[in-house]
All heavy atoms as an XYZ file, in Angstrom:
705
protein
N       3.464     10.387      3.278
C       3.668     10.066      4.668
C       3.519      8.571      4.898
O       4.299      7.977      5.617
C       2.655     10.851      5.504
C       2.946     10.794      6.969
S       4.388     11.760      7.314
C       4.265     11.887      9.039
N       2.547      7.962      4.260
C       2.329      6.532      4.440
C       3.475      5.719      3.856
O       3.834      4.684      4.384
C       1.016      6.114      3.804
N       4.055      6.215      2.761
C       5.150      5.481      2.132
C       6.378      5.502      3.035
O       7.054      4.497      3.204
C       5.467      6.061      0.744
C       4.289      5.820     -0.186
C       6.730      5.458      0.168
C       4.444      6.427     -1.544
N       6.662      6.657      3.672
C       7.821      6.748      4.552
C       7.663      5.817      5.743
O       8.592      5.124      6.126
C       8.019      8.186      5.020
N       6.478      5.799      6.340
C       6.273      4.916      7.487
C       6.305      3.451      7.063
O       6.729      2.598      7.825
C       4.948      5.246      8.171
O       3.876      4.990      7.308
N       5.856      3.156      5.839
C       5.884      1.768      5.397
C       7.312      1.314      5.122
O       7.623      0.146      5.317
C       5.029      1.594      4.142
O       5.599      2.286      3.065
N       8.197      2.241      4.709
C       9.598      1.870      4.515
C      10.242      1.533      5.848
O      10.995      0.569      5.954
C      10.353      3.001      3.835
S       9.917      3.235      2.119
N       9.943      2.321      6.883
C      10.478      2.030      8.219
C       9.967      0.686      8.694
O      10.709     -0.123      9.235
C      10.083      3.166      9.198
C      10.449      2.789     10.624
C      10.757      4.459      8.798
N       8.673      0.433      8.468
C       8.098     -0.849      8.855
C       8.746     -1.984      8.068
O       8.967     -3.061      8.604
C       6.582     -0.841      8.628
O       6.047      0.309      9.251
C       5.930     -2.068      9.196
N       9.067     -1.739      6.799
C       9.728     -2.748      5.980
C      11.100     -3.111      6.518
O      11.482     -4.275      6.551
N      11.855     -2.088      6.957
C      13.170     -2.347      7.531
C      13.040     -3.068      8.865
O      13.832     -3.949      9.194
C      13.947     -1.048      7.709
C      14.304     -0.385      6.402
C      14.045      0.952      6.182
C      14.900     -1.110      5.378
C      14.365      1.560      4.987
C      15.233     -0.520      4.173
C      14.967      0.826      3.986
O      15.277      1.408      2.800
N      12.031     -2.691      9.658
C      11.807     -3.368     10.933
C      11.439     -4.825     10.701
O      11.914     -5.715     11.410
C      10.697     -2.660     11.713
N      10.605     -5.071      9.693
C      10.223     -6.439      9.353
C      11.448     -7.265      8.961
O      11.619     -8.399      9.394
C       9.210     -6.411      8.207
C       8.774     -7.779      7.731
C       7.837     -7.679      6.552
N       6.658     -6.893      6.842
C       5.582     -7.350      7.507
N       5.568     -8.582      7.930
N       4.558     -6.571      7.738
N      12.318     -6.672      8.151
C      13.504     -7.383      7.697
C      14.442     -7.691      8.872
O      14.981     -8.798      8.984
C      14.238     -6.544      6.651
C      15.398     -7.224      5.997
C      16.021     -6.352      4.918
O      15.703     -5.170      4.795
N      16.897     -6.926      4.149
N      14.605     -6.725      9.772
C      15.477     -6.940     10.928
C      14.911     -8.021     11.842
O      15.658     -8.883     12.329
C      15.638     -5.630     11.692
N      13.601     -7.991     12.063
C      12.997     -9.010     12.927
C      13.085    -10.400     12.305
O      13.297    -11.391     13.013
C      11.537     -8.653     13.213
C      11.321     -7.484     14.168
C       9.853     -7.098     14.203
C      11.819     -7.835     15.554
N      12.946    -10.479     10.994
C      13.082    -11.789     10.336
C      14.490    -12.355     10.501
O      14.670    -13.559     10.686
C      12.749    -11.662      8.850
C      11.284    -11.684      8.573
C      11.040    -11.786      7.098
N       9.634    -11.933      6.841
C       9.080    -11.780      5.661
N       9.820    -11.469      4.627
N       7.794    -11.935      5.504
N      15.490    -11.460     10.408
C      16.862    -11.920     10.595
C      17.077    -12.432     12.012
O      17.769    -13.441     12.222
C      17.848    -10.793     10.284
C      17.975    -10.412      8.810
C      18.866     -9.198      8.656
C      18.521    -11.574      8.003
N      16.499    -11.768     12.997
C      16.634    -12.207     14.384
C      15.965    -13.564     14.571
O      16.501    -14.454     15.246
C      16.028    -11.154     15.344
C      15.951    -11.689     16.758
C      16.852     -9.873     15.307
N      14.783    -13.734     13.979
C      14.052    -14.998     14.134
C      14.798    -16.148     13.474
O      14.869    -17.257     14.026
C      12.622    -14.860     13.550
C      11.935    -16.210     13.466
C      11.804    -13.897     14.392
N      15.395    -15.912     12.325
C      16.059    -16.992     11.586
C      17.428    -17.368     12.151
O      17.906    -18.477     11.914
C      16.218    -16.591     10.119
C      14.933    -16.626      9.354
C      15.175    -16.309      7.897
C      13.880    -16.365      7.115
N      14.081    -16.090      5.694
N      18.074    -16.444     12.870
C      19.423    -16.691     13.372
C      19.372    -17.667     14.550
O      18.853    -17.353     15.620
C      20.072    -15.375     13.800
C      21.559    -15.532     14.069
O      22.098    -16.635     13.852
O      22.180    -14.527     14.464
N      19.910    -18.850     14.350
C      19.875    -19.894     15.370
C      20.809    -19.605     16.547
O      20.708    -20.239     17.593
C      20.250    -21.248     14.746
C      19.270    -21.723     13.703
C      17.918    -22.074     14.300
O      17.822    -22.545     15.428
N      16.861    -21.809     13.542
N      21.726    -18.657     16.382
C      22.656    -18.323     17.461
C      21.988    -17.510     18.555
O      22.484    -17.445     19.672
C      23.854    -17.549     16.909
C      24.709    -18.392     15.955
C      25.805    -17.571     15.365
N      25.199    -16.589     14.454
C      25.873    -15.754     13.701
N      27.182    -15.736     13.750
N      25.250    -14.924     12.903
N      20.861    -16.874     18.247
C      20.134    -16.109     19.260
C      19.425    -17.057     20.214
O      18.980    -18.134     19.824
C      19.089    -15.196     18.598
C      19.722    -14.070     17.834
O      20.803    -13.621     18.173
N      19.055    -13.615     16.800
N      19.297    -16.655     21.477
C      18.551    -17.493     22.433
C      17.088    -17.612     22.024
O      16.544    -16.760     21.321
C      18.679    -16.736     23.754
C      19.733    -15.715     23.562
C      19.888    -15.490     22.111
N      16.468    -18.669     22.464
C      15.084    -18.941     22.111
C      14.153    -17.824     22.574
O      13.226    -17.435     21.851
C      14.643    -20.280     22.704
C      13.227    -20.725     22.365
C      13.081    -20.916     20.858
C      12.871    -21.990     23.109
N      14.399    -17.265     23.743
C      13.523    -16.196     24.256
C      13.585    -14.953     23.365
O      12.560    -14.298     23.133
C      13.918    -15.838     25.687
O      15.252    -15.362     25.726
N      14.761    -14.638     22.844
C      14.910    -13.478     21.956
C      14.188    -13.733     20.636
O      13.491    -12.855     20.109
C      16.404    -13.168     21.717
C      16.592    -12.103     20.664
C      17.077    -12.757     23.011
N      14.328    -14.956     20.112
C      13.658    -15.277     18.843
C      12.152    -15.280     18.993
O      11.427    -14.813     18.099
C      14.152    -16.630     18.327
C      15.595    -16.582     17.878
C      15.997    -17.834     17.189
N      15.491    -18.996     17.918
C      16.005    -20.198     17.870
N      17.035    -20.430     17.130
N      15.498    -21.174     18.555
N      11.634    -15.766     20.111
C      10.188    -15.781     20.344
C       9.669    -14.355     20.471
O       8.626    -14.002     19.915
C       9.845    -16.616     21.603
C       8.403    -16.421     22.011
C      10.133    -18.080     21.349
N      10.400    -13.500     21.198
C       9.994    -12.101     21.346
C       9.987    -11.390     19.989
O       9.080    -10.614     19.681
C      10.926    -11.387     22.314
C      10.393    -10.035     22.732
C      11.239     -9.356     23.800
N      11.627    -10.260     24.858
C      12.882    -10.360     25.327
N      13.844     -9.618     24.826
N      13.165    -11.198     26.297
N      10.996    -11.682     19.140
C      11.044    -11.091     17.802
C       9.896    -11.604     16.943
O       9.318    -10.845     16.147
C      12.380    -11.404     17.139
N       9.530    -12.863     17.093
C       8.411    -13.429     16.337
C       7.096    -12.761     16.739
O       6.254    -12.468     15.893
C       8.317    -14.938     16.570
C       7.224    -15.625     15.791
C       7.486    -15.607     14.300
O       8.615    -15.690     13.865
N       6.433    -15.483     13.528
N       6.931    -12.480     18.016
C       5.717    -11.808     18.488
C       5.651    -10.382     17.942
O       4.600     -9.919     17.500
C       5.667    -11.823     20.031
C       5.453    -13.254     20.515
C       4.569    -10.905     20.552
C       5.610    -13.433     22.013
N       6.792     -9.681     17.951
C       6.824     -8.323     17.389
C       6.558     -8.343     15.884
O       5.915     -7.446     15.349
C       8.178     -7.663     17.664
C       8.399     -7.318     19.114
C       7.417     -6.283     19.603
O       7.117     -5.333     18.866
O       6.939     -6.437     20.745
N       7.041     -9.366     15.206
C       6.806     -9.506     13.772
C       5.332     -9.719     13.482
O       4.798     -9.186     12.506
C       7.631    -10.673     13.233
C       7.676    -10.890     11.724
C       8.287     -9.694     11.035
C       8.467    -12.133     11.398
N       4.647    -10.453     14.337
C       3.218    -10.694     14.144
C       2.386     -9.444     14.414
O       1.280     -9.304     13.900
C       2.752    -11.834     15.037
C       3.277    -13.174     14.602
C       2.922    -14.280     15.584
O       2.394    -14.018     16.652
N       3.231    -15.511     15.208
N       2.905     -8.509     15.203
C       2.179     -7.271     15.498
C       2.205     -6.290     14.328
O       1.362     -5.405     14.250
C       2.770     -6.590     16.727
C       2.470     -7.299     18.023
C       3.075     -6.550     19.188
C       2.855     -7.282     20.490
N       3.517     -6.588     21.611
N       3.180     -6.429     13.432
C       3.268     -5.522     12.287
C       2.114     -5.770     11.323
O       1.620     -6.893     11.207
C       4.595     -5.730     11.549
C       5.856     -5.316     12.291
C       7.083     -5.692     11.460
C       5.848     -3.837     12.576
N       1.676     -4.728     10.607
C       0.625     -4.940      9.606
C       1.100     -5.895      8.518
O       2.277     -5.900      8.147
C       0.370     -3.551      9.031
C       1.228     -2.608      9.751
C       2.076     -3.353     10.716
N       0.183     -6.674      7.991
C       0.538     -7.739      7.057
C       1.111     -7.200      5.739
O       2.105     -7.678      5.246
C      -0.685     -8.594      6.772
C      -0.376     -9.742      5.832
C      -1.537    -10.670      5.723
N      -1.710    -11.347      6.998
C      -2.717    -12.149      7.270
N      -3.648    -12.345      6.391
N      -2.806    -12.740      8.431
N       0.473     -6.202      5.162
C       0.902     -5.690      3.863
C       1.584     -4.348      4.012
O       1.238     -3.377      3.353
C      -0.291     -5.581      2.922
C      -0.923     -6.910      2.642
C      -2.153     -7.236      3.182
C      -0.283     -7.856      1.864
C      -2.727     -8.458      2.949
C      -0.842     -9.088      1.629
C      -2.072     -9.372      2.177
O      -2.638    -10.587      1.946
N       2.571     -4.265      4.890
C       3.209     -2.987      5.159
C       4.483     -2.765      4.350
O       4.989     -1.652      4.323
C       3.534     -2.886      6.650
O       4.449     -3.888      7.014
N       5.009     -3.775      3.716
C       6.247     -3.572      2.970
C       5.962     -2.790      1.688
O       4.883     -2.882      1.106
C       6.977     -4.887      2.698
C       6.125     -5.981      2.166
N       5.920     -6.178      0.844
C       5.397     -6.921      2.811
C       5.109     -7.208      0.674
N       4.776     -7.665      1.851
N       6.927     -1.970      1.236
C       6.675     -1.038      0.133
C       6.255     -1.701     -1.173
O       5.518     -1.106     -1.951
C       8.019     -0.333     -0.049
C       8.727     -0.503      1.239
C       8.250     -1.788      1.813
N       6.688     -2.925     -1.433
C       6.331     -3.558     -2.699
C       4.876     -4.014     -2.722
O       4.332     -4.279     -3.788
C       7.243     -4.751     -2.979
O       7.078     -5.726     -1.982
N       4.223     -4.093     -1.564
C       2.826     -4.527     -1.514
C       1.850     -3.357     -1.576
O       0.657     -3.561     -1.742
C       2.566     -5.322     -0.248
N       2.355     -2.123     -1.438
C       1.480     -0.962     -1.469
C       1.199     -0.615     -2.922
O       2.111     -0.390     -3.707
C       2.114      0.218     -0.735
C       2.301     -0.141      0.731
C       1.278      1.469     -0.886
C       3.060      0.872      1.519
N      -0.073     -0.588     -3.293
C      -0.451     -0.258     -4.660
C      -1.422      0.906     -4.652
O      -2.107      1.160     -3.665
C      -1.135     -1.455     -5.355
O      -2.302     -1.807     -4.601
C      -0.213     -2.638     -5.459
N      -1.471      1.602     -5.769
C      -2.434      2.683     -5.927
C      -3.811      2.086     -6.147
O      -3.979      1.175     -6.943
C      -2.055      3.559     -7.112
C      -0.762      4.299     -6.873
O      -0.486      4.707     -5.758
N       0.015      4.481     -7.913
N      -4.791      2.627     -5.431
C      -6.161      2.129     -5.547
C      -7.097      3.285     -5.834
O      -6.877      4.411     -5.404
C      -6.593      1.426     -4.272
C      -5.864      0.121     -4.040
C      -6.553     -0.695     -2.967
N      -6.001     -2.019     -2.904
C      -6.461     -3.047     -3.608
N      -7.485     -2.916     -4.404
N      -5.898     -4.228     -3.502
N      -8.165      2.957     -6.544
C      -9.204      3.925     -6.874
C      -9.910      4.365     -5.594
O     -10.271      3.529     -4.762
C     -10.189      3.297     -7.846
S     -11.628      4.311     -8.200
N     -10.128      5.676     -5.431
C     -10.798      6.169     -4.227
C     -12.301      5.932     -4.289
O     -12.980      6.011     -3.272
C     -10.507      7.665     -3.992
C     -10.955      8.503     -5.179
C      -9.054      7.878     -3.692
C     -10.824      9.990     -4.974
N     -12.834      5.616     -5.478
C     -14.266      5.372     -5.626
C     -14.589      3.890     -5.418
O     -15.416      3.533     -4.577
C     -14.766      5.842     -7.010
C     -16.232      5.537     -7.190
C     -14.499      7.318     -7.196
N     -13.919      3.026     -6.190
C     -14.264      1.609     -6.150
C     -13.193      0.689     -5.614
O     -13.425     -0.503     -5.424
N     -11.971      1.186     -5.399
C     -10.902      0.360     -4.854
C     -10.173     -0.484     -5.876
O      -9.382     -1.344     -5.511
N     -10.421     -0.254     -7.169
C      -9.750     -1.043     -8.208
C      -8.274     -0.686     -8.288
O      -7.890      0.447     -8.026
C     -10.398     -0.786     -9.573
C     -11.793     -1.338     -9.722
C     -12.406     -0.938    -11.051
C     -11.587     -1.340    -12.230
N     -11.791     -2.669    -12.722
N      -7.440     -1.650     -8.684
C      -6.013     -1.394     -8.864
C      -5.646     -1.263    -10.336
O      -4.638     -0.657    -10.659
C      -5.175     -2.519     -8.247
O      -5.543     -3.758     -8.858
C      -5.398     -2.614     -6.768
N      -6.445     -1.842    -11.201
C      -6.137     -1.804    -12.631
C      -6.754     -0.559    -13.257
O      -7.825     -0.110    -12.868
C      -6.699     -3.042    -13.339
C      -6.215     -4.344    -12.768
C      -4.751     -4.543    -13.045
C      -4.321     -5.910    -12.559
N      -2.942     -6.167    -12.807
N      -6.095     -0.012    -14.273
C      -6.606      1.160    -14.971
C      -6.617      2.394    -14.093
O      -7.529      3.213    -14.165
N      -5.596      2.571    -13.267
C      -5.547      3.651    -12.293
C      -4.997      4.911    -12.945
O      -3.948      4.894    -13.569
C      -4.658      3.210    -11.131
C      -4.508      4.237    -10.040
C      -5.492      4.415     -9.100
C      -3.372      5.027     -9.952
C      -5.362      5.347     -8.091
C      -3.228      5.950     -8.957
C      -4.225      6.113     -8.027
O      -4.086      7.045     -7.036
N      -5.702      6.027    -12.810
C      -5.234      7.329    -13.284
C      -4.701      8.098    -12.079
O      -5.474      8.536    -11.217
C      -6.376      8.111    -13.940
C      -7.036      7.448    -15.143
C      -8.253      8.239    -15.585
C      -6.052      7.334    -16.287
N      -3.382      8.276    -12.016
C      -2.776      8.860    -10.820
C      -3.146     10.319    -10.629
O      -3.210     10.803     -9.497
C      -1.258      8.711    -10.879
O      -0.753      9.345    -12.026
N      -3.402     11.051    -11.705
C      -3.740     12.467    -11.578
C      -5.061     12.669    -10.827
O      -5.228     13.636    -10.087
C      -3.824     13.105    -12.955
C      -4.027     14.601    -12.928
C      -3.985     15.201    -14.323
O      -3.515     14.530    -15.262
O      -4.437     16.343    -14.460
N      -5.986     11.735    -11.009
C      -7.299     11.848    -10.384
C      -7.501     10.842     -9.253
O      -8.533     10.842     -8.595
C      -8.396     11.659    -11.435
C      -8.369     12.727    -12.486
C      -7.753     12.497    -13.709
C      -8.945     13.960    -12.254
C      -7.723     13.483    -14.679
C      -8.921     14.949    -13.213
C      -8.302     14.713    -14.436
N      -6.556      9.939     -9.044
C      -6.607      8.914     -8.003
C      -7.832      8.014     -8.127
O      -8.446      7.641     -7.137
C      -6.549      9.556     -6.621
C      -5.233     10.262     -6.340
C      -5.148     10.844     -4.962
N      -5.422      9.834     -3.969
C      -6.028     10.105     -2.822
N      -6.436     11.306     -2.543
N      -6.240      9.146     -1.947
N      -8.198      7.681     -9.356
C      -9.331      6.773     -9.565
C      -9.113      5.963    -10.823
O      -8.257      6.279    -11.635
C     -10.650      7.542     -9.610
C     -10.782      8.555    -10.709
S     -12.345      9.422    -10.703
C     -12.252     10.366     -9.227
N      -9.912      4.922    -10.974
C      -9.793      4.058    -12.135
C     -10.397      4.749    -13.355
O     -11.141      5.726    -13.246
C     -10.498      2.731    -11.883
O     -11.889      2.938    -11.771
N     -10.079      4.208    -14.511
C     -10.582      4.793    -15.759
C     -12.101      4.731    -15.834
O     -12.744      5.668    -16.316
C      -9.983      4.052    -16.958
C      -8.503      4.240    -17.102
C      -7.915      3.356    -18.196
O      -8.592      2.473    -18.716
N      -6.652      3.581    -18.527
N     -12.674      3.661    -15.348
C     -14.128      3.499    -15.405
C     -14.813      4.517    -14.498
O     -15.778      5.180    -14.897
C     -14.521      2.057    -15.018
C     -13.940      1.077    -16.034
C     -16.024      1.915    -14.904
C     -14.044     -0.359    -15.625
N     -14.321      4.664    -13.287
C     -14.906      5.636    -12.365
C     -14.709      7.054    -12.890
O     -15.612      7.894    -12.790
C     -14.284      5.495    -10.979
N     -13.531      7.321    -13.465
C     -13.269      8.639    -14.030
C     -14.241      8.945    -15.165
O     -14.797     10.037    -15.245
C     -11.828      8.710    -14.546
C     -11.513      9.986    -15.268
C     -11.290     11.145    -14.557
C     -11.443     10.020    -16.652
C     -10.999     12.330    -15.214
C     -11.158     11.185    -17.316
C     -10.928     12.346    -16.595
N     -14.470      7.980    -16.020
C     -15.380      8.192    -17.143
C     -16.808      8.456    -16.654
O     -17.471      9.374    -17.121
C     -15.365      6.969    -18.067
C     -16.243      7.126    -19.283
C     -16.066      5.936    -20.221
N     -16.759      6.167    -21.471
C     -18.044      5.882    -21.687
N     -18.766      5.366    -20.715
N     -18.602      6.122    -22.850
N     -17.266      7.655    -15.696
C     -18.624      7.841    -15.181
C     -18.798      9.195    -14.508
O     -19.796      9.889    -14.745
C     -18.984      6.720    -14.207
C     -19.147      5.388    -14.908
O     -19.433      5.332    -16.096
N     -18.947      4.316    -14.168
N     -17.851      9.582    -13.686
C     -17.965     10.854    -12.980
C     -17.807     12.045    -13.915
O     -18.481     13.065    -13.746
C     -16.939     10.933    -11.848
C     -17.162      9.984    -10.673
C     -16.021     10.097     -9.679
C     -18.486     10.274    -10.000
N     -16.928     11.922    -14.908
C     -16.738     13.046    -15.828
C     -17.933     13.215    -16.755
O     -18.304     14.348    -17.081
C     -15.451     12.866    -16.636
O     -15.533     11.703    -17.432
N     -18.569     12.127    -17.180
C     -19.757     12.257    -18.026
C     -20.933     12.858    -17.258
O     -21.782     13.538    -17.841
C     -20.143     10.893    -18.601
C     -19.239     10.358    -19.709
C     -19.693      8.966    -20.142
C     -19.204     11.290    -20.892
N     -20.976     12.620    -15.949
C     -22.023     13.214    -15.118
C     -21.698     14.650    -14.721
O     -22.513     15.311    -14.090
C     -22.252     12.379    -13.852
C     -22.836     11.026    -14.172
O     -23.464     10.842    -15.209
N     -22.621     10.076    -13.284
N     -20.493     15.126    -15.063
C     -20.100     16.488    -14.741
C     -19.704     16.680    -13.290
O     -19.748     17.802    -12.777
N     -19.285     15.625    -12.617
C     -18.952     15.706    -11.206
C     -17.473     16.003    -10.953
O     -17.083     16.219     -9.806
C     -19.348     14.407    -10.500
C     -20.848     14.153    -10.548
C     -21.235     12.827     -9.936
O     -20.408     12.215     -9.242
O     -22.380     12.398    -10.168
N     -16.647     16.010    -11.997
C     -15.237     16.357    -11.860
C     -15.053     17.738    -12.485
O     -15.248     17.905    -13.690
C     -14.324     15.323    -12.557
C     -14.558     13.937    -11.968
C     -12.867     15.717    -12.400
C     -13.777     12.847    -12.650
N     -14.700     18.754    -11.694
C     -14.579     20.105    -12.241
C     -13.417     20.218    -13.213
O     -12.339     19.662    -12.995
C     -14.340     20.970    -11.007
C     -13.932     20.051     -9.930
C     -14.460     18.709    -10.255
N     -13.639     20.926    -14.304
C     -12.599     21.179    -15.302
C     -12.442     20.074    -16.331
O     -11.575     20.164    -17.197
N     -13.259     19.039    -16.281
C     -13.152     17.932    -17.234
C     -14.406     17.912    -18.076
O     -15.521     17.946    -17.550
C     -12.980     16.579    -16.507
C     -12.954     15.441    -17.505
C     -11.721     16.579    -15.684
N     -14.224     17.873    -19.394
C     -15.377     17.763    -20.284
C     -15.023     16.794    -21.405
O     -13.852     16.520    -21.664
C     -15.799     19.099    -20.841
C     -14.767     19.789    -21.698
C     -15.306     21.092    -22.212
C     -14.321     21.721    -23.191
N     -14.844     22.942    -23.766
N     -16.034     16.299    -22.055
C     -15.838     15.328    -23.126
C     -15.140     15.998    -24.312
O     -15.508     17.097    -24.713
C     -17.177     14.765    -23.549
C     -17.066     13.605    -24.511
C     -18.422     12.987    -24.767
C     -18.286     11.831    -25.738
N     -19.563     11.223    -26.001
N     -14.139     15.318    -24.822
C     -13.385     15.862    -25.938
C     -14.143     15.665    -27.246
O     -14.721     14.612    -27.490
C     -12.018     15.184    -26.028
N     -14.136     16.682    -28.069
C     -14.745     16.623    -29.390
C     -13.688     16.976    -30.418
O     -13.061     18.023    -30.346
C     -15.918     17.593    -29.507
C     -17.081     17.351    -28.540
C     -18.050     18.509    -28.627
C     -17.779     16.072    -28.879
N     -13.474     16.086    -31.378
C     -12.541     16.397    -32.468
C     -12.961     15.767    -33.733
O     -13.833     14.988    -33.841
C     -11.083     16.011    -32.107
C     -10.823     14.557    -32.014
C     -10.464     13.719    -32.990
C     -10.888     13.749    -30.831
N     -10.302     12.443    -32.528
C     -10.559     12.435    -31.201
C     -11.196     14.001    -29.500
C     -10.511     11.402    -30.293
C     -11.141     12.957    -28.615
C     -10.805     11.683    -29.017
């Protein structure tokens, strides 16, 4: 759901930027578009959205199946806090 809304926001951002940059538009229209552009969230475009760990917020070493980083996954699994996960022995 968040990705779909961020795509719409991304298209809105792109359209507003085009209005602001176009010198043929009247100044009042460009100023109004600039104000609307400033109201949008800063990191709303789809390329800025990254997967983050739900425990520590890390972006690196992200395990998508568990939605957490490798370090957090290891700590929680060794403590037995993730159901169905146990240490592998071979």
